[in-house]
C-alpha positions as CSV (number, residue, x, y, z in Angstrom):
1,M,-28.7,10.2,-6.7
2,K,-25.9,11.8,-8.0
3,E,-25.4,13.9,-4.7
4,A,-25.9,10.8,-2.5
5,L,-23.2,9.0,-4.4
6,S,-20.7,11.9,-4.4
7,Q,-21.2,12.4,-0.6
8,A,-20.6,8.7,0.0
9,G,-17.5,8.8,-1.8
10,I,-18.4,6.2,-4.9
11,K,-17.0,6.7,-8.2
12,F,-19.5,6.8,-10.9
13,A,-20.0,8.4,-14.4
14,Y,-22.9,10.7,-14.6
15,F,-24.7,11.1,-17.9
16,D,-27.0,14.0,-18.6
17,I,-29.4,12.9,-21.4
18,S,-30.2,16.5,-21.9
19,S,-26.6,17.3,-22.9
20,G,-26.8,15.6,-26.5
21,M,-27.9,12.9,-28.7
22,L,-25.2,10.5,-27.6
23,P,-26.1,10.1,-24.1
24,L,-30.1,10.2,-24.8
25,K,-29.6,7.3,-27.5
26,K,-27.6,5.5,-24.9
27,F,-30.3,5.8,-22.2
28,L,-33.1,4.8,-24.7
29,K,-31.3,1.7,-25.8
30,Y,-31.5,0.6,-22.1
31,R,-35.0,1.9,-21.7
32,D,-36.4,0.2,-24.8
33,T,-34.5,-3.2,-24.3
34,C,-34.1,-4.0,-20.8
35,P,-36.6,-5.7,-18.9
36,E,-36.1,-3.7,-15.8
37,F,-38.0,-1.0,-17.4
38,A,-41.0,-2.7,-18.6
39,P,-43.1,-1.9,-15.8
40,I,-42.1,1.6,-16.2
41,R,-42.8,1.8,-19.9
42,E,-46.4,0.1,-19.2
43,Q,-46.9,2.9,-16.7
44,G,-46.0,5.6,-19.3
45,R,-43.1,6.7,-17.3
46,V,-39.6,7.7,-18.5
47,G,-37.5,5.8,-15.9
48,L,-35.2,8.6,-14.6
49,P,-33.2,8.8,-12.6
50,C,-31.5,5.3,-12.8
51,I,-28.3,3.8,-12.0
52,V,-26.9,1.5,-14.7
53,I,-24.2,-0.9,-13.3
54,N,-21.6,-2.6,-15.6
55,D,-23.0,-1.4,-19.1
56,G,-26.4,-2.8,-18.0
57,E,-25.8,-5.9,-15.8
58,E,-28.1,-4.4,-13.3
59,I,-30.4,-1.3,-13.4
60,L,-31.6,0.4,-10.1
61,F,-34.1,3.2,-10.1
62,Q,-33.3,4.1,-6.3
63,L,-30.3,3.9,-4.2
64,P,-29.7,0.7,-2.0
65,E,-30.1,1.2,1.8
66,N,-26.4,0.6,2.4
67,L,-24.1,2.5,-0.1
68,D,-20.9,1.3,1.9
69,D,-21.3,-1.9,-0.2
70,W,-20.5,0.1,-3.3
71,K,-17.4,2.0,-2.2
72,E,-13.9,1.0,-3.6
73,D,-14.2,-2.6,-4.8
74,A,-17.6,-2.2,-6.1
75,P,-18.2,-2.3,-10.0
76,Q,-18.4,0.9,-12.2
77,K,-21.8,3.0,-11.6
78,S,-23.1,5.0,-14.2
79,G,-25.8,7.5,-13.1
80,V,-28.5,8.6,-15.7
81,E,-30.5,11.5,-15.0
82,T,-31.7,15.0,-16.5
83,N,-31.2,18.4,-14.8
84,D,-34.9,18.5,-13.9
């Protein structure tokens, strides 16, 4: 995801949850409270990588087909991944 967003020229903030407690805690708050993660939790999956838009307004688990819609005027994206 990170590479695709970079190649498309989309501005985003990247958080590696394995880099420390703060990024991990922020991700776990989304994972434990957002309804988008419910099916993922039920399947025993983690939910990574994901894209969090506007501090949780929308959460995606895959890139949209058309990244052009996300250029320039689009809201700030936050990509959350691990180094795996």
